[in-house]
DRENPA-3360 file (N, C-alpha, C; in nm, 2 decimals, always signed):
BEGIN
1 = MAQRSKTM = +1.32/-2.75/+1.33/+1.29/-2.69/+1.44/+1.35/-2.77/+1.58 ~ +1.43/-2.70/+1.64/+1.49/-2.77/+1.75/+1.40/-2.87/+1.84 ~ +1.46/-2.97/+1.89/+1.37/-3.07/+1.97/+1.32/-2.97/+2.10 ~ +1.41/-2.90/+2.16/+1.37/-2.82/+2.29/+1.27/-2.75/+2.27 ~ +1.26/-2.68/+2.15/+1.14/-2.57/+2.11/+1.02/-2.66/+2.11 ~ +1.02/-2.76/+2.05/+0.89/-2.85/+2.03/+0.86/-2.90/+2.17 ~ +0.95/-2.93/+2.26/+0.92/-2.98/+2.38/+0.85/-2.89/+2.47 ~ +0.90/-2.75/+2.46/+0.86/-2.63/+2.55/+0.71/-2.60/+2.48;
9 = AGIRLGRR = +0.70/-2.60/+2.35/+0.56/-2.58/+2.30/+0.46/-2.68/+2.34 ~ +0.50/-2.78/+2.35/+0.41/-2.90/+2.41/+0.37/-2.91/+2.55 ~ +0.47/-2.86/+2.63/+0.46/-2.83/+2.77/+0.35/-2.71/+2.79 ~ +0.38/-2.60/+2.73/+0.30/-2.49/+2.73/+0.15/-2.52/+2.68 ~ +0.13/-2.59/+2.58/-0.01/-2.64/+2.53/-0.08/-2.71/+2.61 ~ +0.01/-2.82/+2.68/-0.06/-2.92/+2.78/-0.09/-2.84/+2.91 ~ -0.02/-2.74/+2.95/-0.06/-2.66/+3.08/-0.19/-2.59/+3.04 ~ -0.21/-2.53/+2.92/-0.32/-2.47/+2.90/-0.45/-2.56/+2.89;
17 = VKSLRRER = -0.43/-2.68/+2.85/-0.53/-2.79/+2.84/-0.58/-2.82/+2.96 ~ -0.47/-2.84/+3.06/-0.50/-2.88/+3.20/-0.56/-2.77/+3.27 ~ -0.52/-2.63/+3.25/-0.59/-2.52/+3.31/-0.75/-2.50/+3.27 ~ -0.76/-2.52/+3.15/-0.91/-2.51/+3.10/-0.98/-2.63/+3.15 ~ -0.94/-2.75/+3.16/-0.99/-2.86/+3.21/-1.05/-2.84/+3.35 ~ -0.95/-2.79/+3.43/-0.97/-2.78/+3.57/-1.06/-2.66/+3.60 ~ -1.07/-2.55/+3.54/-1.16/-2.43/+3.54/-1.31/-2.50/+3.52 ~ -1.33/-2.60/+3.45/-1.46/-2.66/+3.42/-1.48/-2.77/+3.51;
25 = GMEQADLA = -1.40/-2.80/+3.61/-1.42/-2.91/+3.70/-1.42/-3.03/+3.65 ~ -1.34/-3.05/+3.54/-1.33/-3.19/+3.47/-1.22/-3.26/+3.51 ~ -1.23/-3.41/+3.52/-1.12/-3.49/+3.54/-1.06/-3.53/+3.40 ~ -0.95/-3.59/+3.41/-0.90/-3.61/+3.26/-0.99/-3.73/+3.18 ~ -1.06/-3.81/+3.26/-1.14/-3.91/+3.20/-1.26/-3.84/+3.15 ~ -1.30/-3.72/+3.22/-1.43/-3.66/+3.17/-1.41/-3.59/+3.04 ~ -1.28/-3.54/+3.04/-1.23/-3.46/+2.90/-1.22/-3.56/+2.81 ~ -1.14/-3.68/+2.82/-1.12/-3.78/+2.72/-1.28/-3.82/+2.67;
33 = AALPEEAS = -1.38/-3.84/+2.76/-1.51/-3.88/+2.71/-1.59/-3.77/+2.63 ~ -1.55/-3.63/+2.67/-1.62/-3.54/+2.60/-1.57/-3.51/+2.47 ~ -1.45/-3.56/+2.41/-1.40/-3.52/+2.29/-1.47/-3.60/+2.19 ~ -1.50/-3.54/+2.07/-1.58/-3.60/+1.98/-1.50/-3.73/+1.90 ~ -1.38/-3.73/+1.90/-1.29/-3.82/+1.87/-1.23/-3.92/+1.98 ~ -1.26/-4.03/+1.96/-1.18/-4.12/+2.07/-1.07/-4.08/+2.13 ~ -1.06/-4.08/+2.26/-0.95/-4.04/+2.34/-0.95/-4.12/+2.47 ~ -0.83/-4.15/+2.53/-0.82/-4.21/+2.66/-0.76/-4.10/+2.77;
41 = RSLISYIE = -0.80/-4.13/+2.89/-0.76/-4.06/+3.00/-0.60/-4.05/+2.99 ~ -0.52/-4.16/+2.95/-0.39/-4.16/+2.95/-0.33/-4.06/+2.82 ~ -0.42/-4.08/+2.73/-0.38/-3.96/+2.63/-0.38/-3.81/+2.68 ~ -0.49/-3.78/+2.75/-0.50/-3.65/+2.81/-0.39/-3.63/+2.89 ~ -0.35/-3.73/+2.99/-0.22/-3.71/+3.08/-0.11/-3.68/+2.99 ~ -0.08/-3.75/+2.89/+0.03/-3.73/+2.81/+0.03/-3.59/+2.75 ~ -0.08/-3.55/+2.70/-0.10/-3.41/+2.64/-0.06/-3.29/+2.74 ~ -0.12/-3.31/+2.84/-0.11/-3.21/+2.98/+0.03/-3.20/+3.02;
49 = TGRSFPTP = +0.10/-3.32/+3.01/+0.24/-3.31/+3.07/+0.35/-3.29/+2.95 ~ +0.30/-3.28/+2.84/+0.39/-3.25/+2.72/+0.46/-3.36/+2.66 ~ +0.41/-3.49/+2.72/+0.48/-3.59/+2.64/+0.42/-3.64/+2.51 ~ +0.31/-3.60/+2.49/+0.26/-3.60/+2.36/+0.20/-3.48/+2.31 ~ +0.22/-3.46/+2.19/+0.16/-3.34/+2.11/+0.04/-3.37/+2.03 ~ -0.06/-3.29/+2.05/-0.19/-3.32/+2.00/-0.21/-3.28/+1.85 ~ -0.26/-3.37/+1.76/-0.28/-3.33/+1.62/-0.35/-3.20/+1.61 ~ -0.33/-3.13/+1.50/-0.42/-3.00/+1.48/-0.58/-3.03/+1.50;
57 = KRIEEFAQ = -0.63/-3.15/+1.45/-0.77/-3.17/+1.46/-0.79/-3.18/+1.63 ~ -0.72/-3.24/+1.69/-0.73/-3.24/+1.83/-0.72/-3.13/+1.90 ~ -0.64/-3.03/+1.87/-0.63/-2.87/+1.91/-0.76/-2.82/+1.88 ~ -0.81/-2.85/+1.77/-0.94/-2.78/+1.73/-1.06/-2.83/+1.83 ~ -1.06/-2.98/+1.86/-1.14/-3.03/+1.95/-1.15/-2.96/+2.08 ~ -1.04/-2.94/+2.14/-1.02/-2.89/+2.26/-1.10/-2.76/+2.28 ~ -1.04/-2.67/+2.15/-1.09/-2.51/+2.14/-1.24/-2.53/+2.14 ~ -1.29/-2.61/+2.07/-1.47/-2.63/+2.06/-1.52/-2.65/+2.20;
65 = LFEVDIAA = -1.47/-2.76/+2.24/-1.51/-2.81/+2.37/-1.50/-2.70/+2.49 ~ -1.40/-2.63/+2.49/-1.35/-2.52/+2.59/-1.42/-2.39/+2.55 ~ -1.47/-2.39/+2.44/-1.54/-2.26/+2.38/-1.44/-2.14/+2.40 ~ -1.32/-2.17/+2.32/-1.22/-2.06/+2.35/-1.18/-2.04/+2.20 ~ -1.12/-1.93/+2.17/-1.06/-1.89/+2.04/-0.95/-1.97/+2.02 ~ -0.94/-2.05/+1.91/-0.85/-2.14/+1.88/-0.69/-2.07/+1.86 ~ -0.69/-1.95/+1.81/-0.59/-1.87/+1.78/-0.53/-1.82/+1.92 ~ -0.60/-1.78/+2.00/-0.56/-1.70/+2.12/-0.47/-1.83/+2.21;
73 = PFLDSDDV = -0.54/-1.93/+2.26/-0.48/-2.00/+2.37/-0.38/-2.10/+2.30 ~ -0.42/-2.14/+2.18/-0.33/-2.26/+2.14/-0.25/-2.23/+2.02 ~ -0.25/-2.14/+1.95/-0.15/-2.08/+1.84/-0.05/-1.97/+1.88 ~ -0.02/-1.97/+2.01/+0.07/-1.87/+2.08/+0.20/-1.92/+2.04 ~ +0.24/-2.05/+2.01/+0.39/-2.09/+1.99/+0.41/-2.11/+1.86 ~ +0.53/-2.08/+1.80/+0.57/-2.10/+1.67/+0.56/-2.26/+1.63 ~ +0.58/-2.35/+1.72/+0.58/-2.50/+1.70/+0.44/-2.53/+1.65 ~ +0.33/-2.48/+1.73/+0.20/-2.53/+1.71/+0.16/-2.46/+1.57;
81 = RHRLAGAI = +0.19/-2.34/+1.54/+0.16/-2.27/+1.41/+0.22/-2.37/+1.31 ~ +0.35/-2.40/+1.32/+0.41/-2.46/+1.22/+0.37/-2.59/+1.19 ~ +0.33/-2.66/+1.30/+0.25/-2.81/+1.27/+0.11/-2.77/+1.20 ~ +0.03/-2.70/+1.25/-0.09/-2.67/+1.18/-0.09/-2.64/+1.04 ~ +0.02/-2.55/+1.01/+0.06/-2.50/+0.87/+0.08/-2.62/+0.79 ~ +0.18/-2.72/+0.84/+0.22/-2.83/+0.76/+0.11/-2.94/+0.74 ~ +0.02/-2.94/+0.84/-0.10/-3.04/+0.84/-0.19/-2.99/+0.73 ~ -0.21/-2.87/+0.74/-0.32/-2.81/+0.64/-0.27/-2.83/+0.49;
89 = LGTDDEQV = -0.12/-2.80/+0.47/-0.08/-2.80/+0.34/-0.02/-2.94/+0.30 ~ -0.02/-3.02/+0.41/+0.02/-3.16/+0.36/+0.18/-3.15/+0.32 ~ +0.26/-3.07/+0.39/+0.40/-3.06/+0.34/+0.46/-3.02/+0.48 ~ +0.59/-3.06/+0.47/+0.69/-3.03/+0.59/+0.81/-2.93/+0.53 ~ +0.78/-2.88/+0.38/+0.88/-2.79/+0.34/+0.90/-2.67/+0.41 ~ +1.02/-2.65/+0.47/+1.06/-2.53/+0.55/+1.02/-2.41/+0.51 ~ +1.05/-2.40/+0.36/+1.04/-2.25/+0.31/+0.88/-2.22/+0.28 ~ +0.81/-2.33/+0.27/+0.65/-2.31/+0.26/+0.60/-2.27/+0.38;
97 = LALIERVL = +0.66/-2.35/+0.48/+0.58/-2.32/+0.62/+0.65/-2.19/+0.67 ~ +0.75/-2.15/+0.63/+0.80/-2.03/+0.69/+0.71/-1.91/+0.62 ~ +0.69/-1.93/+0.50/+0.61/-1.83/+0.44/+0.46/-1.83/+0.49 ~ +0.39/-1.94/+0.51/+0.28/-1.95/+0.58/+0.28/-1.88/+0.72 ~ +0.39/-1.90/+0.80/+0.40/-1.84/+0.94/+0.39/-1.70/+0.92 ~ +0.47/-1.64/+0.81/+0.48/-1.50/+0.82/+0.33/-1.43/+0.77 ~ +0.27/-1.51/+0.70/+0.14/-1.48/+0.67/+0.04/-1.48/+0.79 ~ +0.05/-1.59/+0.87/-0.03/-1.60/+1.00/+0.00/-1.48/+1.10;
105 = DGLPTRIS = +0.14/-1.45/+1.10/+0.17/-1.34/+1.18/+0.10/-1.20/+1.16 ~ +0.06/-1.19/+1.03/-0.02/-1.07/+1.00/-0.15/-1.07/+1.02 ~ -0.22/-1.18/+1.07/-0.35/-1.21/+1.09/-0.40/-1.19/+1.23 ~ -0.52/-1.14/+1.25/-0.57/-1.11/+1.38/-0.57/-1.25/+1.45 ~ -0.55/-1.22/+1.58/-0.57/-1.34/+1.68/-0.72/-1.36/+1.72 ~ -0.79/-1.25/+1.70/-0.95/-1.26/+1.74/-1.00/-1.18/+1.63 ~ -1.13/-1.20/+1.61/-1.21/-1.15/+1.50/-1.21/-0.99/+1.50 ~ -1.22/-0.95/+1.61/-1.23/-0.81/+1.65/-1.10/-0.73/+1.64;
113 = DPPSKV = -0.96/-0.80/+1.62/-0.85/-0.73/+1.62/-0.82/-0.70/+1.46 ~ -0.78/-0.58/+1.43/-0.76/-0.55/+1.29/-0.61/-0.61/+1.28 ~ -0.60/-0.66/+1.14/-0.48/-0.74/+1.10/-0.37/-0.62/+1.09 ~ -0.24/-0.69/+1.13/-0.14/-0.62/+1.11/-0.07/-0.61/+0.98 ~ +0.00/-0.52/+0.94/+0.07/-0.51/+0.80/+0.17/-0.61/+0.78 ~ +0.19/-0.69/+0.70/+0.29/-0.79/+0.66/+0.40/-0.71/+0.57;
% end
């Protein structure tokens, strides 16, 4: 995947985290302290500005903390989906990940959505 695409996905994800944090009246240090796995205020800053891309586990922690559907706000970019698939499968094989992404494209983003045909 092109570096520019990864950077843009990180920026979009970071903006979403920042938006959710601000909606809840939290400072970066508050968010870092609220996460179950140790995090620093500077890590939150790096994620929010797109300089650091969170791990799949960290994305899940954000979703649980903010009480949002992980698929809706965080899996809207191909890069995030690609990284999650790779982490879950323990591979970076492009063909395997492309197949997983095709399967994910057919899944509903919310429980109430009907699946699309693949």
